[in-house]
Backbone as JSON Lines, residues from 0, in Angstrom:
{"i":0,"aa":"M","n":[0.69,8.31,-54.55],"ca":[-0.23,7.89,-53.53],"c":[0.09,8.63,-52.25]}
{"i":1,"aa":"N","n":[-0.9,9.1,-51.59],"ca":[-0.72,9.87,-50.37],"c":[-0.62,8.92,-49.17]}
{"i":2,"aa":"R","n":[0.58,8.81,-48.59],"ca":[0.82,7.87,-47.49],"c":[0.2,8.34,-46.17]}
{"i":3,"aa":"S","n":[0.05,9.64,-46.03],"ca":[-0.48,10.14,-44.76],"c":[-1.96,9.8,-44.57]}
{"i":4,"aa":"S","n":[-2.71,9.69,-45.63],"ca":[-4.12,9.36,-45.49],"c":[-4.34,7.88,-45.23]}
{"i":5,"aa":"K","n":[-3.4,7.04,-45.6],"ca":[-3.54,5.6,-45.39],"c":[-2.54,5.08,-44.36]}
{"i":6,"aa":"G","n":[-2.03,5.95,-43.54],"ca":[-1.05,5.54,-42.54],"c":[-1.69,4.69,-41.44]}
{"i":7,"aa":"I","n":[-0.88,3.87,-40.86],"ca":[-1.35,3.01,-39.78],"c":[-1.18,3.74,-38.46]}
{"i":8,"aa":"K","n":[-2.24,3.74,-37.68],"ca":[-2.17,4.37,-36.38],"c":[-2.12,3.29,-35.31]}
{"i":9,"aa":"L","n":[-1.15,3.4,-34.45],"ca":[-1.04,2.47,-33.34],"c":[-1.6,3.11,-32.08]}
{"i":10,"aa":"V","n":[-2.43,2.38,-31.4],"ca":[-3.02,2.86,-30.17],"c":[-2.57,1.93,-29.06]}
{"i":11,"aa":"F","n":[-1.88,2.47,-28.08],"ca":[-1.41,1.69,-26.96],"c":[-2.34,1.89,-25.78]}
{"i":12,"aa":"A","n":[-2.87,0.81,-25.28],"ca":[-3.73,0.89,-24.1],"c":[-2.83,0.84,-22.88]}
{"i":13,"aa":"S","n":[-2.64,1.97,-22.27],"ca":[-1.76,2.0,-21.1],"c":[-2.56,2.41,-19.87]}
{"i":14,"aa":"Q","n":[-2.1,1.9,-18.76],"ca":[-2.73,2.25,-17.5],"c":[-1.77,3.13,-16.72]}
{"i":15,"aa":"R","n":[-2.32,3.87,-15.82],"ca":[-1.47,4.69,-14.97],"c":[-0.73,3.79,-14.01]}
{"i":16,"aa":"T","n":[0.54,4.06,-13.82],"ca":[1.35,3.21,-12.96],"c":[1.51,3.77,-11.56]}
{"i":17,"aa":"D","n":[0.85,4.87,-11.27],"ca":[1.0,5.43,-9.92],"c":[0.07,4.77,-8.91]}
{"i":18,"aa":"N","n":[-0.81,3.88,-9.35],"ca":[-1.7,3.21,-8.41],"c":[-1.35,1.73,-8.22]}
{"i":19,"aa":"I","n":[-0.14,1.34,-8.56],"ca":[0.3,-0.04,-8.36],"c":[0.79,-0.18,-6.92]}
{"i":20,"aa":"T","n":[0.21,-1.14,-6.24],"ca":[0.57,-1.36,-4.84],"c":[1.75,-2.32,-4.75]}
{"i":21,"aa":"P","n":[2.45,-2.31,-3.62],"ca":[3.55,-3.27,-3.44],"c":[3.07,-4.73,-3.48]}
{"i":22,"aa":"D","n":[1.82,-4.97,-3.07],"ca":[1.29,-6.33,-3.14],"c":[1.22,-6.85,-4.57]}
{"i":23,"aa":"V","n":[0.83,-5.99,-5.49],"ca":[0.76,-6.38,-6.9],"c":[2.16,-6.65,-7.44]}
{"i":24,"aa":"L","n":[3.12,-5.85,-7.06],"ca":[4.49,-6.05,-7.52],"c":[5.08,-7.36,-6.99]}
{"i":25,"aa":"V","n":[4.85,-7.65,-5.72],"ca":[5.36,-8.89,-5.13],"c":[4.68,-10.1,-5.77]}
{"i":26,"aa":"K","n":[3.38,-10.01,-5.97],"ca":[2.64,-11.1,-6.6],"c":[3.14,-11.35,-8.03]}
{"i":27,"aa":"S","n":[3.33,-10.3,-8.79],"ca":[3.8,-10.48,-10.16],"c":[5.23,-11.01,-10.21]}
{"i":28,"aa":"F","n":[6.05,-10.63,-9.24],"ca":[7.42,-11.14,-9.17],"c":[7.41,-12.65,-8.92]}
{"i":29,"aa":"W","n":[6.63,-13.1,-7.95],"ca":[6.61,-14.53,-7.62],"c":[5.96,-15.35,-8.72]}
{"i":30,"aa":"V","n":[4.91,-14.85,-9.34],"ca":[4.27,-15.59,-10.43],"c":[5.2,-15.7,-11.63]}
{"i":31,"aa":"S","n":[5.87,-14.62,-11.98],"ca":[6.77,-14.68,-13.14],"c":[7.99,-15.54,-12.87]}
{"i":32,"aa":"T","n":[8.5,-15.52,-11.64],"ca":[9.64,-16.37,-11.3],"c":[9.24,-17.84,-11.33]}
{"i":33,"aa":"A","n":[8.1,-18.16,-10.75],"ca":[7.64,-19.55,-10.76],"c":[7.35,-20.03,-12.18]}
{"i":34,"aa":"L","n":[6.77,-19.18,-12.99],"ca":[6.49,-19.55,-14.38],"c":[7.78,-19.78,-15.16]}
{"i":35,"aa":"A","n":[8.78,-18.96,-14.92],"ca":[10.07,-19.16,-15.6],"c":[10.71,-20.48,-15.2]}
{"i":36,"aa":"L","n":[10.63,-20.82,-13.92],"ca":[11.19,-22.1,-13.47],"c":[10.42,-23.28,-14.04]}
{"i":37,"aa":"I","n":[9.1,-23.18,-14.09],"ca":[8.28,-24.26,-14.63],"c":[8.54,-24.45,-16.12]}
{"i":38,"aa":"L","n":[8.81,-23.37,-16.83],"ca":[9.05,-23.48,-18.27],"c":[10.44,-24.02,-18.61]}
{"i":39,"aa":"T","n":[11.42,-23.77,-17.77],"ca":[12.79,-24.13,-18.14],"c":[13.31,-25.4,-17.49]}
{"i":40,"aa":"L","n":[13.0,-25.63,-16.22],"ca":[13.62,-26.76,-15.51],"c":[13.25,-28.14,-16.05]}
{"i":41,"aa":"P","n":[11.98,-28.42,-16.39],"ca":[11.7,-29.76,-16.94],"c":[12.43,-30.03,-18.25]}
{"i":42,"aa":"A","n":[12.46,-29.06,-19.14],"ca":[13.15,-29.27,-20.41],"c":[14.65,-29.45,-20.2]}
{"i":43,"aa":"L","n":[15.22,-28.69,-19.3],"ca":[16.65,-28.83,-19.01],"c":[16.94,-30.17,-18.36]}
{"i":44,"aa":"G","n":[16.08,-30.61,-17.45],"ca":[16.27,-31.91,-16.81],"c":[16.18,-33.06,-17.8]}
{"i":45,"aa":"V","n":[15.21,-33.0,-18.71],"ca":[15.08,-34.05,-19.72],"c":[16.27,-34.02,-20.66]}
{"i":46,"aa":"F","n":[16.71,-32.85,-21.04],"ca":[17.89,-32.74,-21.91],"c":[19.11,-33.4,-21.26]}
{"i":47,"aa":"I","n":[19.35,-33.08,-19.99],"ca":[20.52,-33.65,-19.3],"c":[20.36,-35.15,-19.14]}
{"i":48,"aa":"A","n":[19.16,-35.63,-18.8],"ca":[18.94,-37.06,-18.63],"c":[19.15,-37.82,-19.93]}
{"i":49,"aa":"V","n":[18.61,-37.31,-21.03],"ca":[18.78,-37.99,-22.32],"c":[20.23,-37.93,-22.76]}
{"i":50,"aa":"F","n":[20.87,-36.81,-22.56],"ca":[22.28,-36.67,-22.96],"c":[23.18,-37.61,-22.16]}
{"i":51,"aa":"Q","n":[22.92,-37.72,-20.85],"ca":[23.74,-38.6,-20.01],"c":[23.49,-40.07,-20.31]}
{"i":52,"aa":"S","n":[22.26,-40.43,-20.62],"ca":[21.96,-41.85,-20.85],"c":[22.35,-42.31,-22.25]}
{"i":53,"aa":"S","n":[22.17,-41.46,-23.24],"ca":[22.47,-41.89,-24.61],"c":[23.79,-41.35,-25.13]}
{"i":54,"aa":"G","n":[24.26,-40.25,-24.57],"ca":[25.48,-39.64,-25.05],"c":[25.29,-38.83,-26.33]}
{"i":55,"aa":"N","n":[24.06,-38.68,-26.77],"ca":[23.78,-37.96,-28.01],"c":[23.15,-36.61,-27.66]}
{"i":56,"aa":"M","n":[23.89,-35.55,-27.92],"ca":[23.43,-34.21,-27.59],"c":[22.29,-33.77,-28.5]}
{"i":57,"aa":"L","n":[22.29,-34.2,-29.75],"ca":[21.25,-33.79,-30.69],"c":[19.89,-34.33,-30.26]}
{"i":58,"aa":"I","n":[19.82,-35.59,-29.9],"ca":[18.54,-36.17,-29.47],"c":[18.08,-35.5,-28.18]}
{"i":59,"aa":"G","n":[18.99,-35.27,-27.25],"ca":[18.64,-34.6,-26.0],"c":[18.11,-33.21,-26.23]}
{"i":60,"aa":"S","n":[18.74,-32.48,-27.13],"ca":[18.28,-31.11,-27.38],"c":[16.93,-31.08,-28.1]}
{"i":61,"aa":"I","n":[16.69,-32.03,-28.99],"ca":[15.4,-32.07,-29.69],"c":[14.27,-32.42,-28.71]}
{"i":62,"aa":"V","n":[14.52,-33.42,-27.86],"ca":[13.49,-33.82,-26.89],"c":[13.24,-32.68,-25.89]}
{"i":63,"aa":"G","n":[14.3,-32.05,-25.39],"ca":[14.15,-30.93,-24.46],"c":[13.43,-29.75,-25.11]}
{"i":64,"aa":"F","n":[13.75,-29.48,-26.36],"ca":[13.1,-28.4,-27.11],"c":[11.61,-28.67,-27.26]}
{"i":65,"aa":"C","n":[11.26,-29.91,-27.58],"ca":[9.84,-30.27,-27.74],"c":[9.09,-30.14,-26.42]}
{"i":66,"aa":"I","n":[9.69,-30.61,-25.34],"ca":[9.04,-30.51,-24.03],"c":[8.86,-29.05,-23.62]}
{"i":67,"aa":"H","n":[9.87,-28.24,-23.9],"ca":[9.78,-26.82,-23.58],"c":[8.58,-26.18,-24.27]}
{"i":68,"aa":"F","n":[8.38,-26.47,-25.54],"ca":[7.29,-25.83,-26.27],"c":[5.93,-26.43,-25.95]}
{"i":69,"aa":"V","n":[5.89,-27.68,-25.52],"ca":[4.62,-28.24,-25.04],"c":[4.2,-27.53,-23.76]}
{"i":70,"aa":"I","n":[5.15,-27.34,-22.85],"ca":[4.85,-26.61,-21.61],"c":[4.53,-25.15,-21.92]}
{"i":71,"aa":"L","n":[5.24,-24.56,-22.88],"ca":[4.99,-23.17,-23.26],"c":[3.58,-22.99,-23.81]}
{"i":72,"aa":"S","n":[3.06,-24.0,-24.49],"ca":[1.7,-23.89,-25.02],"c":[0.66,-23.89,-23.9]}
{"i":73,"aa":"K","n":[1.0,-24.41,-22.75],"ca":[0.1,-24.43,-21.6],"c":[0.4,-23.31,-20.61]}
{"i":74,"aa":"S","n":[1.23,-22.36,-20.99],"ca":[1.68,-21.33,-20.05],"c":[0.56,-20.42,-19.56]}
{"i":75,"aa":"E","n":[-0.45,-20.18,-20.36],"ca":[-1.55,-19.32,-19.93],"c":[-2.32,-19.97,-18.78]}
{"i":76,"aa":"K","n":[-2.58,-21.27,-18.89],"ca":[-3.27,-21.97,-17.81],"c":[-2.4,-22.06,-16.57]}
{"i":77,"aa":"I","n":[-1.11,-22.28,-16.76],"ca":[-0.19,-22.35,-15.62],"c":[-0.13,-21.0,-14.92]}
{"i":78,"aa":"S","n":[-0.05,-19.93,-15.69],"ca":[0.0,-18.59,-15.11],"c":[-1.28,-18.26,-14.35]}
{"i":79,"aa":"T","n":[-2.42,-18.65,-14.89],"ca":[-3.68,-18.42,-14.21],"c":[-3.74,-19.19,-12.89]}
{"i":80,"aa":"A","n":[-3.25,-20.43,-12.9],"ca":[-3.25,-21.23,-11.68],"c":[-2.3,-20.62,-10.64]}
{"i":81,"aa":"L","n":[-1.14,-20.17,-11.07],"ca":[-0.19,-19.55,-10.14],"c":[-0.75,-18.25,-9.57]}
{"i":82,"aa":"T","n":[-1.4,-17.47,-10.41],"ca":[-1.99,-16.22,-9.94],"c":[-3.08,-16.48,-8.92]}
{"i":83,"aa":"S","n":[-3.87,-17.52,-9.14],"ca":[-4.93,-17.83,-8.17],"c":[-4.35,-18.31,-6.84]}
{"i":84,"aa":"L","n":[-3.15,-18.87,-6.84],"ca":[-2.51,-19.27,-5.59],"c":[-2.16,-18.08,-4.71]}
{"i":85,"aa":"F","n":[-1.81,-16.96,-5.36],"ca":[-1.38,-15.79,-4.63],"c":[-2.51,-14.8,-4.35]}
{"i":86,"aa":"D","n":[-3.74,-15.13,-4.75],"ca":[-4.88,-14.25,-4.44],"c":[-5.19,-14.31,-2.95]}
{"i":87,"aa":"D","n":[-5.64,-13.2,-2.44],"ca":[-5.98,-13.15,-1.02],"c":[-7.32,-13.74,-0.74]}
C-alpha cells in the first residue's frame, strides 16, 4: 500500500505575530491569570476545608477534583466574561 498517497496532511492556521500590540498582550496576561486563579482557588479551598473538618484526605481530594472539573466545564463562558471586562 502506498502511504504517501493516503498520508495525513496537517494544516496549521497561523497568524502573523508582528502585528500584536502591547494592549493585546497585557489583556491576555490578565485574562489568563484571572482564569487560572478562578479554576484553582475554589477547588483548593474546598479541599482544605473538607480535609480540616473531616480529617479525610481522600474525600477532600475527590470533592476538590469534582469542583475543579465543574468549573473547568464553564471555563469558556468565564473566559468570555473576563475578556469582555478588559474590552475598551
